C-alpha positions as CSV (number, residue, x, y, z in Angstrom):
1,V,79.1,265.8,88.2
2,I,82.5,264.3,87.2
3,A,85.4,264.8,89.6
4,M,89.0,263.6,89.5
5,H,90.9,263.5,92.8
6,G,88.1,265.5,94.4
7,Q,88.3,268.3,91.8
8,P,85.3,268.8,89.5
9,L,85.9,268.3,85.8
10,R,84.1,269.8,82.8
11,I,84.3,267.4,80.0
12,D,82.6,268.6,76.7
13,D,84.4,266.4,74.2
14,P,86.7,263.3,74.1
15,A,89.8,265.5,73.7
16,L,89.2,267.1,77.1
17,A,88.7,263.7,78.7
18,A,92.0,262.5,77.3
19,T,93.7,265.6,78.5
20,A,92.3,264.9,82.0
21,G,93.8,261.4,81.9
22,I,90.6,259.5,81.1
23,G,90.9,256.8,78.4
24,V,88.0,254.8,77.0
25,I,87.9,251.5,75.2
26,Y,84.6,251.3,73.4
27,Q,82.6,248.2,72.9
28,E,81.9,249.2,69.2
29,F,85.2,249.5,67.4
30,N,86.4,253.0,66.5
31,L,89.0,252.1,63.9
32,I,89.7,253.2,60.3
33,P,89.3,250.0,58.2
34,A,91.7,251.0,55.5
35,L,94.6,251.8,57.9
36,N,96.8,249.2,59.5
37,P,97.1,248.7,63.3
38,V,100.0,251.0,63.8
39,E,98.3,253.8,61.9
40,N,95.2,253.4,63.9
41,I,97.0,253.4,67.2
42,F,98.9,256.6,66.5
43,L,96.2,258.4,64.6
44,G,96.0,261.9,65.9
45,R,99.2,261.6,67.9
46,E,101.8,260.9,65.3
47,S,105.4,261.5,66.4
48,G,108.0,263.7,64.7
49,A,108.3,267.4,63.8
50,G,106.0,267.4,60.8
51,L,107.2,264.0,59.8
52,I,105.6,260.6,60.7
53,A,108.2,258.3,62.2
54,R,106.6,255.1,61.1
55,S,109.5,252.8,62.0
56,R,109.5,254.1,65.6
57,E,105.7,253.9,65.9
58,R,105.8,250.4,64.5
59,Q,108.4,249.4,67.1
60,Q,106.4,251.0,69.9
61,A,103.2,249.1,68.8
62,K,105.1,245.9,68.5
63,D,106.6,246.3,72.0
64,L,103.1,247.1,73.4
65,F,101.5,244.0,71.9
66,E,104.4,241.9,73.2
67,R,103.8,243.2,76.7
68,M,100.1,242.3,76.3
69,G,101.3,238.8,75.3
70,V,99.5,238.8,72.0
71,H,100.4,238.8,68.3
72,V,98.7,241.2,65.9
73,P,99.7,241.6,62.2
74,L,101.0,245.1,61.9
75,H,101.0,245.6,58.1
76,Q,97.5,244.4,57.2
77,P,94.6,246.8,56.9
78,V,92.3,246.5,59.9
79,R,89.4,245.5,57.7
80,E,91.3,242.2,56.9
81,L,91.8,241.4,60.6
82,S,89.6,239.3,62.8
83,V,87.2,240.8,65.4
84,A,89.5,239.7,68.1
85,H,92.5,241.4,66.6
86,Q,90.5,244.6,66.2
87,Q,89.5,244.5,69.9
88,L,93.2,244.2,70.8
89,I,94.0,247.2,68.7
90,E,91.4,249.2,70.6
91,I,93.0,248.2,73.9
92,A,96.4,249.2,72.6
93,K,95.1,252.6,71.5
94,A,94.0,253.3,75.0
95,L,97.1,252.0,76.7
96,M,99.3,254.1,74.4
97,Q,98.1,257.3,76.0
98,D,99.0,258.5,79.6
99,V,95.8,257.5,81.4
100,R,94.9,257.8,85.1
101,V,91.5,256.3,84.7
102,L,90.7,253.7,82.0
103,V,87.1,252.9,81.1
104,M,86.8,249.5,79.4
105,D,83.4,248.8,77.9
106,E,83.0,245.1,77.3
107,P,86.7,244.7,76.3
108,S,86.6,240.9,76.3
109,A,83.5,240.5,74.1
110,A,85.3,239.0,71.1
111,L,88.4,237.5,72.8
112,T,89.3,233.8,73.3
113,P,89.9,232.5,76.8
114,Q,93.6,232.8,76.4
115,E,93.3,236.4,75.2
116,V,91.0,237.1,78.2
117,G,93.7,235.8,80.4
118,H,96.1,238.3,78.8
119,L,93.6,241.0,79.3
120,F,93.2,240.2,83.0
121,R,97.0,240.3,83.4
122,I,97.1,243.8,81.8
123,V,94.3,245.1,84.0
124,R,96.0,243.9,87.1
125,E,99.3,245.5,86.0
126,L,97.5,248.8,85.3
127,Q,96.0,248.6,88.8
128,S,99.4,248.0,90.4
129,Q,100.5,251.2,88.6
130,G,97.8,253.2,90.3
131,I,95.5,253.5,87.3
132,G,91.8,253.3,88.2
133,I,89.8,250.9,86.1
134,V,86.1,251.1,85.3
135,Y,85.3,247.7,83.8
136,V,81.9,247.6,82.1
137,S,80.8,244.0,81.6
138,H,77.9,241.6,81.4
139,R,80.2,238.6,82.0
140,L,79.7,237.9,85.7
141,D,82.7,235.7,85.9
142,E,84.9,238.6,84.9
143,V,83.2,240.9,87.4
144,F,83.9,238.6,90.3
145,E,87.4,237.9,89.0
146,L,88.5,241.6,88.7
147,A,86.3,243.9,90.6
148,D,86.7,245.3,94.1
149,A,83.3,247.1,94.0
150,V,80.3,246.9,91.7
151,T,77.9,249.6,90.5
152,V,74.7,248.3,88.9
153,L,72.7,250.3,86.4
154,R,69.3,249.3,85.0
155,D,67.4,251.2,82.3
156,G,69.7,254.1,82.7
157,L,69.2,254.4,86.4
158,H,71.6,253.7,89.3
159,V,70.4,250.7,91.2
160,A,73.1,249.7,93.7
161,D,76.7,250.0,94.9
162,R,78.2,247.0,96.6
163,S,81.5,245.6,97.6
164,I,82.1,242.5,95.5
165,T,82.5,240.4,98.7
166,E,78.9,241.3,99.7
167,L,77.3,239.7,96.6
168,S,76.5,236.3,95.3
169,R,76.2,235.6,91.6
170,R,72.4,235.2,91.9
171,Q,72.0,238.4,93.9
172,L,74.0,240.3,91.3
173,I,71.8,238.9,88.5
174,E,68.6,239.9,90.3
175,L,70.0,243.5,90.8
176,M,70.8,243.7,87.1
177,V,67.5,242.4,85.7
178,G,65.1,243.6,88.4
179,R,63.6,240.2,88.9
180,S,64.4,236.7,90.0
181,I,65.9,234.4,87.4
182,E,65.8,230.7,88.4
183,E,68.3,229.5,85.9
184,E,71.1,231.3,84.1
185,F,70.8,228.9,81.1
186,P,67.1,227.8,80.9
187,K,67.6,225.1,78.4
188,I,64.5,223.0,77.6
189,S,65.4,219.8,75.8
190,V,62.9,218.4,73.3
191,P,63.1,215.0,71.6
192,A,65.3,215.4,68.5
193,G,63.5,214.7,65.3
194,D,64.7,213.7,61.8
195,V,67.9,215.0,60.4
196,R,67.2,218.5,59.0
197,L,70.6,219.7,57.8
198,E,73.5,217.6,56.6
199,V,77.0,218.9,55.7
200,H,79.5,216.7,54.0
201,G,83.1,217.4,53.2
202,L,82.8,221.2,53.3
203,R,86.0,223.0,52.3
204,R,87.3,226.4,51.6
205,G,91.1,227.0,51.4
206,V,92.8,226.2,54.7
207,R,90.2,228.0,56.8
208,V,87.6,225.2,56.5
209,Q,88.8,221.7,55.8
210,N,86.6,218.6,55.2
211,V,83.9,219.6,57.7
212,S,80.9,217.2,58.1
213,F,78.1,217.2,60.5
214,C,74.3,217.1,60.8
215,V,71.6,218.9,62.8
216,R,68.2,217.5,63.7
217,R,64.8,219.1,64.2
218,G,64.4,220.5,67.7
219,E,68.1,220.4,68.3
220,V,70.6,223.1,69.3
221,L,74.1,222.2,67.9
222,G,76.7,224.2,69.7
223,V,79.9,225.0,67.9
224,T,82.9,226.4,69.7
225,G,86.7,226.7,69.4
226,L,89.3,229.4,69.5
227,I,88.9,232.5,67.4
228,G,90.4,231.7,64.0
229,A,89.4,228.0,64.3
230,G,87.1,228.3,61.3
231,R,83.7,228.5,63.1
232,T,82.4,231.7,61.4
233,E,84.0,230.8,58.1
234,M,82.1,227.4,58.1
235,V,78.7,228.9,58.7
236,R,79.4,231.6,56.1
237,L,79.7,228.8,53.5
238,I,76.4,227.2,54.7
239,S,74.6,230.6,54.6
240,G,75.9,231.5,51.1
241,A,78.0,234.5,52.3
242,D,81.1,232.7,50.8
243,R,81.4,230.0,48.3
244,A,82.8,226.6,49.2
245,D,85.6,225.0,47.2
246,A,84.1,221.5,47.7
247,G,81.5,219.7,49.7
248,S,77.7,219.2,49.8
249,I,74.8,220.6,51.8
250,L,71.5,218.8,52.2
251,L,68.2,220.0,53.7
252,D,65.7,217.3,54.5
253,G,67.7,214.9,52.3
254,R,67.6,217.2,49.3
255,A,70.9,218.5,47.9
256,L,71.2,222.3,47.8
257,R,73.1,224.5,45.5
258,I,74.0,227.5,47.6
259,R,75.9,230.2,45.7
260,S,74.6,233.3,47.5
261,P,72.8,234.3,50.7
262,R,69.6,234.5,48.6
263,D,69.9,230.8,47.7
264,A,70.3,229.9,51.4
265,I,67.4,232.1,52.5
266,R,65.1,230.7,49.9
267,A,66.0,227.2,51.1
268,G,65.2,228.2,54.7
269,I,68.7,228.6,56.1
270,C,69.4,232.0,57.8
271,L,72.4,233.4,59.6
272,L,72.4,235.9,62.5
273,T,76.0,237.2,62.1
274,E,78.4,237.9,64.9
275,D,78.8,241.5,63.8
276,R,75.2,242.5,63.6
277,K,75.8,246.3,63.2
278,S,77.9,246.0,60.0
279,Q,76.6,242.7,58.6
280,G,73.1,242.2,60.1
281,L,71.6,245.6,60.2
282,I,71.7,249.0,58.4
283,P,72.2,251.1,61.6
284,G,71.0,254.4,60.0
285,R,67.7,253.0,58.9
286,S,64.6,252.3,60.9
287,V,63.9,249.0,62.6
288,L,60.9,248.5,60.3
289,E,63.0,248.9,57.2
290,N,65.6,246.5,58.6
291,F,62.9,244.0,59.3
292,G,61.6,244.2,55.7
293,L,65.0,244.0,53.9
294,A,64.7,240.3,53.2
295,N,60.9,240.3,52.9
296,L,60.2,242.9,50.2
297,R,58.8,240.3,47.9
298,Q,56.2,239.3,50.5
299,F,55.1,242.8,51.1
300,S,55.1,244.1,47.5
301,R,52.5,244.0,44.8
302,C,53.3,245.0,41.2
303,G,56.5,246.6,42.5
304,V,54.7,248.7,45.2
305,L,55.6,248.1,48.8
306,R,52.5,247.6,51.0
307,R,53.8,249.4,54.1
308,R,50.7,248.7,56.2
309,Q,51.0,245.0,55.7
310,E,54.8,245.2,56.5
311,S,54.1,247.2,59.7
312,H,51.4,244.8,60.9
313,A,53.7,241.8,60.3
314,F,56.5,243.5,62.2
315,Q,54.3,244.5,65.1
316,R,53.4,240.8,65.7
317,Y,57.1,240.1,66.1
318,V,57.6,243.1,68.4
319,E,55.0,241.6,70.7
320,R,56.1,238.0,70.3
321,L,59.9,238.7,70.8
322,K,59.4,241.5,73.3
323,I,61.3,244.0,71.1
324,R,61.6,247.2,73.2
325,I,61.1,250.2,70.8
326,P,59.2,253.5,71.2
327,H,58.0,253.2,67.6
328,Q,58.7,251.3,64.4
329,Q,60.7,254.3,62.9
330,Q,63.3,254.0,65.6
331,L,66.8,253.9,64.1
332,A,68.4,250.5,64.5
333,R,71.6,252.0,65.8
334,N,69.8,253.4,68.8
335,L,68.6,250.0,70.1
336,S,70.3,247.9,72.7
337,G,72.3,244.9,71.5
338,G,69.6,242.5,72.6
339,N,66.9,244.4,70.7
340,Q,69.0,244.6,67.6
341,Q,69.5,240.9,67.7
342,K,65.7,240.4,68.0
343,V,65.0,242.6,65.0
344,V,67.4,240.4,62.9
345,L,65.7,237.3,64.2
346,A,62.2,238.7,63.4
347,R,63.4,239.2,59.8
348,W,64.4,235.6,59.4
349,L,61.3,234.2,61.2
350,Q,59.2,236.1,58.7
351,Q,61.1,234.2,56.0
352,N,60.0,231.0,57.8
353,A,63.6,229.9,58.3
354,E,63.9,226.2,59.2
355,V,67.6,226.2,60.0
356,I,68.8,229.3,62.0
357,I,72.5,229.9,62.7
358,F,73.3,232.1,65.7
359,D,76.9,233.4,65.5
360,E,77.8,234.7,69.0
361,P,74.1,235.4,69.7
362,T,74.6,237.1,73.1
363,R,77.9,239.0,72.5
364,G,77.6,242.4,74.2
365,I,74.1,242.1,75.6
366,D,73.0,242.2,79.2
367,V,72.0,239.3,81.4
368,G,68.3,239.9,81.1
369,A,68.4,240.1,77.2
370,K,70.5,237.0,77.2
371,H,67.9,235.1,79.1
372,E,65.2,236.3,76.6
373,I,67.4,235.1,73.7
374,Y,67.7,231.7,75.4
375,Q,63.9,231.5,75.9
376,L,63.4,232.3,72.2
377,M,65.8,229.5,71.3
378,N,63.7,227.1,73.4
379,E,60.6,228.3,71.5
380,L,62.2,227.7,68.2
381,T,63.4,224.2,69.0
382,A,60.0,223.4,70.4
383,A,58.6,224.4,67.0
384,G,60.9,222.0,65.3
385,K,63.5,224.4,64.1
386,A,67.1,223.3,63.8
387,L,69.6,225.7,65.5
388,I,73.3,226.0,65.2
389,M,74.9,228.2,67.9
390,I,78.5,229.4,67.6
391,S,79.8,230.8,70.9
392,S,83.1,231.7,72.5
393,E,81.4,231.5,76.0
394,L,81.9,228.0,77.1
395,P,79.2,228.1,79.9
396,E,76.7,229.3,77.3
397,V,77.7,226.4,74.9
398,M,77.5,223.9,77.7
399,G,74.2,225.3,79.1
400,M,72.2,225.7,75.9
401,S,73.4,222.9,73.5
402,D,72.2,219.4,72.9
403,R,75.5,218.5,71.2
404,I,78.8,220.3,70.9
405,L,81.2,220.4,68.0
406,V,84.7,221.7,68.8
407,M,86.7,223.2,65.9
408,R,90.5,223.6,65.6
409,E,92.5,224.9,62.7
410,G,89.6,224.6,60.2
411,R,88.5,221.1,61.2
412,I,86.1,219.5,63.6
413,S,88.4,218.1,66.4
414,G,85.7,216.5,68.4
415,E,82.0,216.0,69.1
416,L,80.6,215.9,72.6
417,T,77.2,214.3,73.0
418,D,76.8,213.9,76.8
419,V,76.6,217.6,77.4
420,C,75.6,217.3,81.1
421,Q,79.0,215.7,81.8
422,V,81.2,218.0,79.7
423,T,83.7,220.2,81.4
424,Q,85.4,223.4,80.1
425,Q,88.7,221.7,80.3
426,Q,87.6,218.9,78.0
427,I,86.5,221.5,75.4
428,M,89.7,223.5,75.7
429,E,91.8,220.3,75.2
430,L,89.9,219.7,71.9
431,A,90.2,223.4,70.9
432,V,93.9,224.0,71.6
433,P,96.4,222.3,69.1
434,G,98.0,219.3,70.8
435,P,99.0,215.7,70.4
436,A,97.0,213.6,68.0
437,G,94.5,211.1,69.5
438,S,93.2,213.4,72.2
439,F,89.7,213.3,70.7
440,N,89.3,209.6,71.1
441,S,90.4,209.6,74.8
442,L,88.1,212.6,75.6
443,T,85.2,210.9,73.8
444,A,85.7,207.8,75.8
445,E,86.0,209.8,79.1
446,T,82.8,211.8,78.4
447,A,80.8,208.7,77.5
448,S,81.9,206.7,80.5
């Protein structure tokens, strides 16, 4: 039963929900890639009597983004904008309608700390206007920052309702996962081995400029920075998704020529992308087919796919990675975010990847699935794999990395080696453009 102000509502489609004053910001973007932000915001509610008043709509969109305290390019097609900009457009779409209740499903998943601060300010302003907020999130810091009350769901069932003042962080985690979790970030450090991957002078336009670093066997190298700092652009060069203008990549001391993802995969370098639904999976195909995409040569003989061998191989990973599926023909789009991530990881493990790049590995997945991903990372490093983890969540970077690289404006602005002593403030000082020389002082402070 759905009721508004005590009166039951019958909601059969999104239009009825909007008419009732219920707005929804979805975790998965609902944008038209070829249209610009203004066209997306006003799609279906264009102003004017038979004419589209673009100039007025553009001004309204500009004013709204200014009130949000963010800048979004209004003339570019959405497909050319970053994930963070697309998320802000989704928020603007919901705010443009006259809502009484706003449902926000993981609205901060792709935002920087500064943008999250803007989002919090917007949420509080909406609250002060009498708008009810349903804030769906796996980020516990945000829950404790914003919520007055908490409802916990697990496996589709209602578990608990609590006032936020009645709960500790540990109690909330246990309600969410249904079991006790001793550590939020169960990092197991293993002795770092020989250098596995070396990158020297990597460059592409202004987005990646003279980047150099190395990763050792058994090591998790954390990479963080503001959105637009060049983190994803850098690993796309290493994984062959884009071509570098200059620079060299070495694996076990051997120079690689990476011109495509195929070259990187054959060398043993694999990327789990930040946007797994559009770049990592084919949502409308089965999980078995998605697993086999990069492994067809292994499972084929004389051009014929040996499906039984493929199925047996995938089942081993289903059990090893604890992938929760009713059957192997389950469509990838129907899996939770955590299980989708595991399917992509299974694909690359079948390729015997030696360097695995995780780009925002836990974005949009629940606390329990995050914990399982962290445990898998521990298993991989124990097996001698070299891992690169890009994350916008500073506690995650600090909790699961052996070293941390901070990127700013396409360059590495600092390397932090004493991870146990690193603070979020130190990372942000390296990430945010500021006076020259800050890296040296921070390095000295961290080492002391």
